[in-house]
C-alpha positions as CSV (number, residue, x, y, z in Angstrom):
1,M,-50.4,19.6,48.9
2,S,-49.5,21.6,52.3
3,R,-51.3,20.5,55.6
4,T,-51.6,23.2,58.3
5,L,-50.3,22.9,61.6
6,T,-53.1,23.4,64.2
7,R,-53.2,23.7,68.0
8,A,-55.2,20.4,68.6
9,N,-52.0,18.9,66.0
10,L,-49.5,20.8,68.8
11,S,-51.3,18.8,72.0
12,E,-51.7,15.9,70.2
13,A,-47.8,15.9,69.6
14,V,-46.7,17.1,72.8
15,Y,-49.8,13.7,74.4
16,Q,-48.2,11.4,72.0
17,E,-44.3,12.8,73.0
18,V,-44.8,13.7,76.6
19,G,-46.7,12.0,77.8
20,L,-48.8,14.7,79.5
21,S,-53.2,13.7,79.7
22,R,-54.5,15.1,76.5
23,N,-55.9,17.8,78.6
24,E,-52.9,18.9,80.4
25,S,-51.0,18.8,76.6
26,A,-54.2,21.3,75.4
27,D,-53.6,23.5,78.8
28,F,-49.5,23.3,77.9
29,V,-49.8,24.7,73.9
30,E,-52.2,27.6,75.4
31,R,-50.0,28.9,77.7
32,V,-47.3,28.8,76.0
33,L,-49.0,30.2,72.8
34,E,-50.6,33.1,75.4
35,E,-46.8,34.0,76.8
36,I,-45.1,34.7,73.2
37,S,-48.5,36.0,72.3
38,S,-48.1,38.5,75.7
39,S,-44.0,39.0,75.0
40,L,-44.6,40.5,71.7
41,E,-47.3,42.4,72.7
42,Q,-45.5,44.0,75.0
43,G,-42.7,44.7,72.5
44,E,-40.5,41.7,74.0
45,T,-38.8,39.3,71.6
46,V,-39.6,36.1,71.8
47,K,-36.8,33.8,71.0
48,V,-37.2,30.0,70.4
49,S,-33.6,28.1,70.2
50,S,-32.7,26.5,66.8
51,F,-36.5,28.2,65.2
52,G,-36.8,31.5,65.4
53,A,-36.6,34.8,66.5
54,F,-40.3,36.8,66.7
55,S,-40.2,40.5,67.5
56,V,-42.6,43.5,66.6
57,R,-41.6,46.6,64.8
58,E,-42.6,49.6,64.1
59,K,-43.2,50.8,60.7
60,G,-44.0,54.5,60.0
61,G,-46.7,55.8,58.1
62,R,-45.9,56.8,54.4
63,V,-48.4,57.3,51.2
64,G,-49.4,54.5,49.4
65,R,-51.6,54.2,45.6
66,N,-54.1,52.3,45.3
67,P,-52.7,50.6,42.2
68,K,-55.9,50.5,39.8
69,T,-56.6,54.4,40.7
70,G,-52.9,55.4,40.9
71,E,-54.8,57.9,43.8
72,E,-52.9,58.4,47.0
73,V,-53.9,56.5,49.9
74,P,-52.0,57.8,53.5
75,I,-51.4,54.0,55.5
76,K,-50.9,54.7,59.4
77,P,-47.9,54.2,61.0
78,R,-48.0,50.3,63.1
79,R,-46.6,47.5,64.7
80,V,-46.2,44.3,62.2
81,L,-44.3,41.2,63.7
82,V,-41.3,39.7,62.2
83,F,-40.4,36.4,62.3
84,R,-36.8,35.9,62.1
85,P,-35.4,31.9,60.9
86,S,-32.7,30.5,63.3
87,H,-29.4,28.8,61.1
88,V,-30.3,26.0,62.2
89,L,-34.4,26.2,60.6
90,K,-32.9,27.0,57.4
91,D,-30.7,24.7,56.8
92,R,-33.4,22.2,58.0
93,V,-35.4,23.5,55.1
94,N,-33.7,23.8,52.3
95,K,-32.2,20.1,53.0
96,S,-35.9,18.8,53.2
97,A,-36.4,20.6,49.5
98,P,-36.7,19.2,46.2
99,R,-33.5,20.3,44.9
100,D,-34.0,22.6,41.2
101,D,-30.9,21.0,39.4
102,A,-32.5,17.0,40.5
103,P,-33.6,15.1,37.4
104,V,-37.0,15.3,36.8
105,S,-38.4,11.7,34.6
106,D,-41.8,10.4,33.7
107,N,-40.7,7.1,33.8
108,P,-41.6,5.8,37.4
109,E,-38.8,3.2,36.9
110,V,-36.5,6.0,36.5
111,A,-35.0,7.1,39.7
């Protein structure tokens, strides 16, 4: 089952690892997230070493279709947030993922 990482989880991690008070940890996390958000709002790219890069991309307007009716619907130009993970993060995620070629057994004694 997957777990969602929240601001409270991040604040608690800062509290545990850095040793700031819980209030200082929460303020620190809020300031970091606010700085990232502000930079993205201004169209800047945010790079986090060994993690990835967040950027804003402009998408032009186009004509889409309603899949049920086939009716054409105009889609307005907009800005979208893009995340490109670093190779370090990709490698970590792939290393921890279960392999498709790993043998599977219903017998708990076979490992």
